[in-house]
PDBQT receptor file of N, H, CA, C and O in Angstrom, charges set to zero:
ATOM      1  N   UNK A   1       0.886  -1.081   0.146  1.00  0.00    +0.000 N 
ATOM      2  CA  UNK A   1      -0.050   0.031   0.210  1.00  0.00    +0.000 C 
ATOM      3  C   UNK A   1       1.046   1.232  -0.014  1.00  0.00    +0.000 C 
ATOM      4  O   UNK A   1       1.200   2.125  -0.847  1.00  0.00    +0.000 OA
ATOM      5  N   UNK A   2       1.576   0.882   0.906  1.00  0.00    +0.000 N 
ATOM      6  H   UNK A   2       1.450   0.157   1.582  1.00  0.00    +0.000 HD
ATOM      7  CA  UNK A   2       3.140   2.531   0.559  1.00  0.00    +0.000 C 
ATOM      8  C   UNK A   2       3.837   2.518  -0.508  1.00  0.00    +0.000 C 
ATOM      9  O   UNK A   2       4.358   3.561  -0.903  1.00  0.00    +0.000 OA
ATOM     10  N   UNK A   3       3.947   1.623  -1.020  1.00  0.00    +0.000 N 
ATOM     11  H   UNK A   3       3.524   0.776  -0.699  1.00  0.00    +0.000 HD
ATOM     12  CA  UNK A   3       4.208   1.689  -2.790  1.00  0.00    +0.000 C 
ATOM     13  C   UNK A   3       3.333   2.659  -3.819  1.00  0.00    +0.000 C 
ATOM     14  O   UNK A   3       3.704   3.581  -4.544  1.00  0.00    +0.000 OA
ATOM     15  N   UNK A   4       2.138   2.128  -3.608  1.00  0.00    +0.000 N 
ATOM     16  H   UNK A   4       1.838   1.378  -3.018  1.00  0.00    +0.000 HD
ATOM     17  CA  UNK A   4       1.099   2.253  -4.348  1.00  0.00    +0.000 C 
ATOM     18  C   UNK A   4       0.597   3.954  -3.998  1.00  0.00    +0.000 C 
ATOM     19  O   UNK A   4       0.037   4.722  -4.781  1.00  0.00    +0.000 OA
ATOM     20  N   UNK A   5       0.871   4.130  -3.043  1.00  0.00    +0.000 N 
ATOM     21  H   UNK A   5       1.326   3.506  -2.407  1.00  0.00    +0.000 HD
ATOM     22  CA  UNK A   5       0.597   5.808  -2.412  1.00  0.00    +0.000 C 
ATOM     23  C   UNK A   5       2.048   6.621  -3.083  1.00  0.00    +0.000 C 
ATOM     24  O   UNK A   5       2.191   7.706  -3.646  1.00  0.00    +0.000 OA
ATOM     25  N   UNK A   6       2.592   5.994  -2.873  1.00  0.00    +0.000 N 
ATOM     26  H   UNK A   6       2.476   5.112  -2.415  1.00  0.00    +0.000 HD
ATOM     27  CA  UNK A   6       4.020   6.938  -3.226  1.00  0.00    +0.000 C 
ATOM     28  C   UNK A   6       4.233   7.285  -5.127  1.00  0.00    +0.000 C 
ATOM     29  O   UNK A   6       4.772   8.186  -5.770  1.00  0.00    +0.000 OA
ATOM     30  N   UNK A   7       3.326   5.760  -5.550  1.00  0.00    +0.000 N 
ATOM     31  H   UNK A   7       2.889   5.029  -5.028  1.00  0.00    +0.000 HD
ATOM     32  CA  UNK A   7       3.513   6.217  -7.245  1.00  0.00    +0.000 C 
ATOM     33  C   UNK A   7       2.375   7.060  -7.437  1.00  0.00    +0.000 C 
ATOM     34  O   UNK A   7       2.501   7.699  -8.482  1.00  0.00    +0.000 OA
ATOM     35  N   UNK A   8       1.492   7.265  -6.930  1.00  0.00    +0.000 N 
ATOM     36  H   UNK A   8       1.390   6.746  -6.082  1.00  0.00    +0.000 HD
ATOM     37  CA  UNK A   8      -0.013   8.098  -6.953  1.00  0.00    +0.000 C 
ATOM     38  C   UNK A   8       0.447   9.357  -6.786  1.00  0.00    +0.000 C 
ATOM     39  O   UNK A   8       0.438  10.160  -7.719  1.00  0.00    +0.000 OA
ATOM     40  N   UNK A   9       0.963   9.704  -5.397  1.00  0.00    +0.000 N 
ATOM     41  H   UNK A   9       0.970   9.051  -4.639  1.00  0.00    +0.000 HD
ATOM     42  CA  UNK A   9       1.524  10.761  -5.002  1.00  0.00    +0.000 C 
ATOM     43  C   UNK A   9       2.001  11.648  -6.288  1.00  0.00    +0.000 C 
ATOM     44  O   UNK A   9       1.552  12.653  -6.839  1.00  0.00    +0.000 OA
ATOM     45  N   UNK A  10       3.390  10.599  -6.552  1.00  0.00    +0.000 N 
ATOM     46  H   UNK A  10       3.755   9.783  -6.105  1.00  0.00    +0.000 HD
ATOM     47  CA  UNK A  10       4.491  11.323  -7.777  1.00  0.00    +0.000 C 
ATOM     48  C   UNK A  10       3.575  11.238  -8.959  1.00  0.00    +0.000 C 
ATOM     49  O   UNK A  10       4.079  11.795  -9.934  1.00  0.00    +0.000 OA
ATOM     50  N   UNK A  11       2.436  10.743  -9.182  1.00  0.00    +0.000 N 
ATOM     51  H   UNK A  11       2.026  10.291  -8.390  1.00  0.00    +0.000 HD
ATOM     52  CA  UNK A  11       1.722  10.692 -10.355  1.00  0.00    +0.000 C 
ATOM     53  C   UNK A  11       1.556  11.857 -10.321  1.00  0.00    +0.000 C 
ATOM     54  O   UNK A  11       2.210  12.703 -10.931  1.00  0.00    +0.000 OA
ATOM     55  N   UNK A  12       0.495  12.056  -9.469  1.00  0.00    +0.000 N 
ATOM     56  H   UNK A  12      -0.036  11.369  -8.973  1.00  0.00    +0.000 HD
ATOM     57  CA  UNK A  12      -0.447  13.744  -9.242  1.00  0.00    +0.000 C 
ATOM     58  C   UNK A  12       0.458  14.607  -9.468  1.00  0.00    +0.000 C 
ATOM     59  O   UNK A  12       0.171  15.478 -10.289  1.00  0.00    +0.000 OA
ATOM     60  N   UNK A  13       2.146  14.656  -8.671  1.00  0.00    +0.000 N 
ATOM     61  H   UNK A  13       2.379  13.948  -8.003  1.00  0.00    +0.000 HD
ATOM     62  CA  UNK A  13       2.739  15.933  -8.662  1.00  0.00    +0.000 C 
ATOM     63  C   UNK A  13       2.665  16.256  -7.100  1.00  0.00    +0.000 C 
ATOM     64  O   UNK A  13       3.472  17.075  -6.659  1.00  0.00    +0.000 OA
ATOM     65  N   UNK A  14       1.631  15.585  -6.132  1.00  0.00    +0.000 N 
ATOM     66  H   UNK A  14       0.976  14.919  -6.490  1.00  0.00    +0.000 HD
ATOM     67  CA  UNK A  14       1.551  16.180  -5.181  1.00  0.00    +0.000 C 
ATOM     68  C   UNK A  14       2.005  15.504  -3.700  1.00  0.00    +0.000 C 
ATOM     69  O   UNK A  14       1.359  15.147  -2.715  1.00  0.00    +0.000 OA
ATOM     70  N   UNK A  15       3.370  15.507  -4.023  1.00  0.00    +0.000 N 
ATOM     71  H   UNK A  15       3.895  15.797  -4.824  1.00  0.00    +0.000 HD
ATOM     72  CA  UNK A  15       4.734  14.320  -3.018  1.00  0.00    +0.000 C 
ATOM     73  C   UNK A  15       5.828  15.200  -2.559  1.00  0.00    +0.000 C 
ATOM     74  O   UNK A  15       6.706  15.750  -3.225  1.00  0.00    +0.000 OA
ATOM     75  N   UNK A  16       5.516  15.235  -0.802  1.00  0.00    +0.000 N 
ATOM     76  H   UNK A  16       4.803  14.789  -0.261  1.00  0.00    +0.000 HD
ATOM     77  CA  UNK A  16       6.192  16.603  -0.410  1.00  0.00    +0.000 C 
ATOM     78  C   UNK A  16       7.155  15.561   0.596  1.00  0.00    +0.000 C 
ATOM     79  O   UNK A  16       6.743  14.410   0.743  1.00  0.00    +0.000 OA
ATOM     80  N   UNK A  17       7.775  15.763   0.929  1.00  0.00    +0.000 N 
ATOM     81  H   UNK A  17       8.109  16.698   0.810  1.00  0.00    +0.000 HD
ATOM     82  CA  UNK A  17       8.702  15.268   2.000  1.00  0.00    +0.000 C 
ATOM     83  C   UNK A  17       7.895  14.905   3.564  1.00  0.00    +0.000 C 
ATOM     84  O   UNK A  17       8.086  13.846   4.163  1.00  0.00    +0.000 OA
ATOM     85  N   UNK A  18       7.253  15.676   3.911  1.00  0.00    +0.000 N 
ATOM     86  H   UNK A  18       7.098  16.536   3.424  1.00  0.00    +0.000 HD
ATOM     87  CA  UNK A  18       6.324  15.790   4.864  1.00  0.00    +0.000 C 
ATOM     88  C   UNK A  18       4.654  14.649   4.421  1.00  0.00    +0.000 C 
ATOM     89  O   UNK A  18       3.849  14.430   5.326  1.00  0.00    +0.000 OA
ATOM     90  N   UNK A  19       4.482  14.244   3.403  1.00  0.00    +0.000 N 
ATOM     91  H   UNK A  19       5.135  14.422   2.668  1.00  0.00    +0.000 HD
ATOM     92  CA  UNK A  19       3.717  13.478   3.368  1.00  0.00    +0.000 C 
ATOM     93  C   UNK A  19       4.010  11.876   3.004  1.00  0.00    +0.000 C 
ATOM     94  O   UNK A  19       3.193  10.959   2.921  1.00  0.00    +0.000 OA
ATOM     95  N   UNK A  20       5.361  11.854   2.829  1.00  0.00    +0.000 N 
ATOM     96  H   UNK A  20       6.025  12.599   2.897  1.00  0.00    +0.000 HD
ATOM     97  CA  UNK A  20       6.399  10.590   2.646  1.00  0.00    +0.000 C 
ATOM     98  C   UNK A  20       6.646  10.202   4.229  1.00  0.00    +0.000 C 
ATOM     99  O   UNK A  20       6.699   9.000   4.489  1.00  0.00    +0.000 OA
ATOM    100  N   UNK A  21       6.775  10.998   5.128  1.00  0.00    +0.000 N 
ATOM    101  H   UNK A  21       6.732  11.974   4.917  1.00  0.00    +0.000 HD
ATOM    102  CA  UNK A  21       7.495  10.974   6.214  1.00  0.00    +0.000 C 
ATOM    103  C   UNK A  21       5.762  10.631   7.022  1.00  0.00    +0.000 C 
ATOM    104  O   UNK A  21       5.719   9.630   7.737  1.00  0.00    +0.000 OA
ATOM    105  N   UNK A  22       4.934  11.158   6.925  1.00  0.00    +0.000 N 
ATOM    106  H   UNK A  22       4.969  11.971   6.344  1.00  0.00    +0.000 HD
ATOM    107  CA  UNK A  22       4.085  10.756   7.981  1.00  0.00    +0.000 C 
ATOM    108  C   UNK A  22       3.298   9.559   7.265  1.00  0.00    +0.000 C 
ATOM    109  O   UNK A  22       2.231   9.123   7.696  1.00  0.00    +0.000 OA
ATOM    110  N   UNK A  23       3.882   9.126   6.234  1.00  0.00    +0.000 N 
ATOM    111  H   UNK A  23       4.749   9.481   5.883  1.00  0.00    +0.000 HD
ATOM    112  CA  UNK A  23       2.853   7.563   5.358  1.00  0.00    +0.000 C 
ATOM    113  C   UNK A  23       4.058   6.580   6.352  1.00  0.00    +0.000 C 
ATOM    114  O   UNK A  23       3.724   5.646   7.081  1.00  0.00    +0.000 OA
ATOM    115  N   UNK A  24       5.164   6.962   6.196  1.00  0.00    +0.000 N 
ATOM    116  H   UNK A  24       5.435   7.721   5.604  1.00  0.00    +0.000 HD
ATOM    117  CA  UNK A  24       6.408   5.749   6.728  1.00  0.00    +0.000 C 
ATOM    118  C   UNK A  24       5.808   5.919   8.164  1.00  0.00    +0.000 C 
ATOM    119  O   UNK A  24       5.450   4.816   8.579  1.00  0.00    +0.000 OA
ATOM    120  N   UNK A  25       5.609   6.780   8.936  1.00  0.00    +0.000 N 
ATOM    121  H   UNK A  25       5.900   7.676   8.599  1.00  0.00    +0.000 HD
ATOM    122  CA  UNK A  25       5.377   6.409  10.631  1.00  0.00    +0.000 C 
ATOM    123  C   UNK A  25       3.840   6.108  10.623  1.00  0.00    +0.000 C 
ATOM    124  O   UNK A  25       3.670   5.567  11.715  1.00  0.00    +0.000 OA
ATOM    125  N   UNK A  26       2.758   6.155  10.056  1.00  0.00    +0.000 N 
ATOM    126  H   UNK A  26       2.896   6.594   9.169  1.00  0.00    +0.000 HD
ATOM    127  CA  UNK A  26       1.562   5.420   9.757  1.00  0.00    +0.000 C 
ATOM    128  C   UNK A  26       2.176   4.023   9.301  1.00  0.00    +0.000 C 
ATOM    129  O   UNK A  26       1.334   3.153   9.522  1.00  0.00    +0.000 OA
ATOM    130  N   UNK A  27       3.072   3.612   8.872  1.00  0.00    +0.000 N 
ATOM    131  H   UNK A  27       3.756   4.319   8.692  1.00  0.00    +0.000 HD
ATOM    132  CA  UNK A  27       3.535   2.140   8.563  1.00  0.00    +0.000 C 
ATOM    133  C   UNK A  27       3.614   1.493   9.704  1.00  0.00    +0.000 C 
ATOM    134  O   UNK A  27       2.972   0.665  10.351  1.00  0.00    +0.000 OA
ATOM    135  N   UNK A  28       5.273   2.544   9.812  1.00  0.00    +0.000 N 
ATOM    136  H   UNK A  28       5.794   3.217   9.287  1.00  0.00    +0.000 HD
ATOM    137  CA  UNK A  28       6.006   2.107  10.840  1.00  0.00    +0.000 C 
ATOM    138  C   UNK A  28       5.953   2.758  12.205  1.00  0.00    +0.000 C 
ATOM    139  O   UNK A  28       6.845   3.560  12.482  1.00  0.00    +0.000 OA
ATOM    140  N   UNK A  29       5.074   2.516  13.019  1.00  0.00    +0.000 N 
ATOM    141  H   UNK A  29       4.350   1.864  12.794  1.00  0.00    +0.000 HD
ATOM    142  CA  UNK A  29       4.769   3.703  14.279  1.00  0.00    +0.000 C 
ATOM    143  C   UNK A  29       6.111   3.649  15.491  1.00  0.00    +0.000 C 
ATOM    144  O   UNK A  29       6.020   4.245  16.564  1.00  0.00    +0.000 OA
ATOM    145  N   UNK A  30       7.248   2.885  15.118  1.00  0.00    +0.000 N 
ATOM    146  H   UNK A  30       7.322   2.401  14.246  1.00  0.00    +0.000 HD
ATOM    147  CA  UNK A  30       8.509   3.455  16.055  1.00  0.00    +0.000 C 
ATOM    148  C   UNK A  30       9.433   3.874  14.881  1.00  0.00    +0.000 C 
ATOM    149  O   UNK A  30      10.614   3.680  15.170  1.00  0.00    +0.000 OA
ATOM    150  N   UNK A  31       9.246   4.381  13.666  1.00  0.00    +0.000 N 
ATOM    151  H   UNK A  31       8.286   4.538  13.432  1.00  0.00    +0.000 HD
ATOM    152  CA  UNK A  31       9.479   5.452  12.939  1.00  0.00    +0.000 C 
ATOM    153  C   UNK A  31       9.302   6.475  13.267  1.00  0.00    +0.000 C 
ATOM    154  O   UNK A  31       8.264   7.108  13.462  1.00  0.00    +0.000 OA
ATOM    155  N   UNK A  32      11.122   6.902  13.421  1.00  0.00    +0.000 N 
ATOM    156  H   UNK A  32      11.965   6.387  13.262  1.00  0.00    +0.000 HD
ATOM    157  CA  UNK A  32      11.073   8.777  14.209  1.00  0.00    +0.000 C 
ATOM    158  C   UNK A  32      12.106   9.175  13.461  1.00  0.00    +0.000 C 
ATOM    159  O   UNK A  32      13.303   9.001  13.691  1.00  0.00    +0.000 OA
ATOM    160  N   UNK A  33      11.485   9.840  12.351  1.00  0.00    +0.000 N 
ATOM    161  H   UNK A  33      10.513   9.982  12.164  1.00  0.00    +0.000 HD
ATOM    162  CA  UNK A  33      12.180  10.992  11.516  1.00  0.00    +0.000 C 
ATOM    163  C   UNK A  33      12.714  12.100  12.266  1.00  0.00    +0.000 C 
ATOM    164  O   UNK A  33      11.889  12.629  13.009  1.00  0.00    +0.000 OA
ATOM    165  N   UNK A  34      13.939  12.622  12.272  1.00  0.00    +0.000 N 
ATOM    166  H   UNK A  34      14.610  12.191  11.668  1.00  0.00    +0.000 HD
ATOM    167  CA  UNK A  34      14.737  13.973  12.743  1.00  0.00    +0.000 C 
ATOM    168  C   UNK A  34      14.960  15.185  11.754  1.00  0.00    +0.000 C 
ATOM    169  O   UNK A  34      16.043  15.336  11.190  1.00  0.00    +0.000 OA
ATOM    170  N   UNK A  35      14.276  15.737  11.633  1.00  0.00    +0.000 N 
ATOM    171  H   UNK A  35      13.395  15.615  12.091  1.00  0.00    +0.000 HD
ATOM    172  CA  UNK A  35      14.934  16.713  10.673  1.00  0.00    +0.000 C 
ATOM    173  C   UNK A  35      16.112  17.419  10.987  1.00  0.00    +0.000 C 
ATOM    174  O   UNK A  35      16.314  18.130  11.971  1.00  0.00    +0.000 OA
ATOM    175  N   UNK A  36      16.827  17.167  10.107  1.00  0.00    +0.000 N 
ATOM    176  H   UNK A  36      16.663  16.589   9.308  1.00  0.00    +0.000 HD
ATOM    177  CA  UNK A  36      18.446  18.356  10.992  1.00  0.00    +0.000 C 
ATOM    178  C   UNK A  36      18.295  18.835   9.677  1.00  0.00    +0.000 C 
ATOM    179  O   UNK A  36      19.092  18.104   9.089  1.00  0.00    +0.000 OA
ATOM    180  N   UNK A  37      17.767  19.631   8.754  1.00  0.00    +0.000 N 
ATOM    181  H   UNK A  37      17.120  20.224   9.231  1.00  0.00    +0.000 HD
ATOM    182  CA  UNK A  37      18.234  20.104   7.646  1.00  0.00    +0.000 C 
ATOM    183  C   UNK A  37      19.457  19.985   7.002  1.00  0.00    +0.000 C 
ATOM    184  O   UNK A  37      19.796  21.030   6.445  1.00  0.00    +0.000 OA
ATOM    185  N   UNK A  38      20.426  18.825   6.866  1.00  0.00    +0.000 N 
ATOM    186  H   UNK A  38      20.151  17.977   7.319  1.00  0.00    +0.000 HD
ATOM    187  CA  UNK A  38      21.061  18.714   6.306  1.00  0.00    +0.000 C 
ATOM    188  C   UNK A  38      20.819  16.880   5.598  1.00  0.00    +0.000 C 
ATOM    189  O   UNK A  38      20.247  15.899   6.075  1.00  0.00    +0.000 OA
ATOM    190  N   UNK A  39      21.681  17.137   4.093  1.00  0.00    +0.000 N 
ATOM    191  H   UNK A  39      22.145  17.934   3.706  1.00  0.00    +0.000 HD
ATOM    192  CA  UNK A  39      20.969  16.113   3.318  1.00  0.00    +0.000 C 
ATOM    193  C   UNK A  39      22.202  15.667   2.918  1.00  0.00    +0.000 C 
ATOM    194  O   UNK A  39      23.260  16.284   3.047  1.00  0.00    +0.000 OA
ATOM    195  N   UNK A  40      22.003  14.287   2.296  1.00  0.00    +0.000 N 
ATOM    196  H   UNK A  40      21.144  13.786   2.191  1.00  0.00    +0.000 HD
ATOM    197  CA  UNK A  40      23.243  13.106   1.694  1.00  0.00    +0.000 C 
ATOM    198  C   UNK A  40      24.249  13.956   0.467  1.00  0.00    +0.000 C 
ATOM    199  O   UNK A  40      25.463  13.757   0.430  1.00  0.00    +0.000 OA
ATOM    200  N   UNK A  41      23.615  14.823  -0.415  1.00  0.00    +0.000 N 
ATOM    201  H   UNK A  41      22.628  14.985  -0.385  1.00  0.00    +0.000 HD
ATOM    202  CA  UNK A  41      23.534  15.207  -1.494  1.00  0.00    +0.000 C 
ATOM    203  C   UNK A  41      24.447  16.370  -0.721  1.00  0.00    +0.000 C 
ATOM    204  O   UNK A  41      25.603  16.364  -1.143  1.00  0.00    +0.000 OA
ATOM    205  N   UNK A  42      24.337  16.806  -0.270  1.00  0.00    +0.000 N 
ATOM    206  H   UNK A  42      23.397  16.812   0.073  1.00  0.00    +0.000 HD
ATOM    207  CA  UNK A  42      25.461  18.104   0.584  1.00  0.00    +0.000 C 
ATOM    208  C   UNK A  42      26.667  17.570   0.935  1.00  0.00    +0.000 C 
ATOM    209  O   UNK A  42      27.599  18.351   0.742  1.00  0.00    +0.000 OA
ATOM    210  N   UNK A  43      26.929  16.644   1.326  1.00  0.00    +0.000 N 
ATOM    211  H   UNK A  43      26.172  16.010   1.482  1.00  0.00    +0.000 HD
ATOM    212  CA  UNK A  43      28.070  15.685   2.182  1.00  0.00    +0.000 C 
ATOM    213  C   UNK A  43      28.815  15.070   0.663  1.00  0.00    +0.000 C 
ATOM    214  O   UNK A  43      30.031  14.940   0.796  1.00  0.00    +0.000 OA
ATOM    215  N   UNK A  44      28.223  14.633  -0.896  1.00  0.00    +0.000 N 
ATOM    216  H   UNK A  44      27.234  14.738  -1.004  1.00  0.00    +0.000 HD
ATOM    217  CA  UNK A  44      29.286  14.607  -1.283  1.00  0.00    +0.000 C 
ATOM    218  C   UNK A  44      30.101  15.587  -2.336  1.00  0.00    +0.000 C 
ATOM    219  O   UNK A  44      31.278  15.355  -2.611  1.00  0.00    +0.000 OA
TER     220      UNK A  44
């Protein structure tokens, strides 16, 4: 179901980081995302 939702959000253009994090939290209650403002791209 998560992958179907991600596909639909991407296809519709309504896919944001907040939506994805919320979907993961609903699927995995122990998932704990901490926003640091740092991204892997900046490290490379």
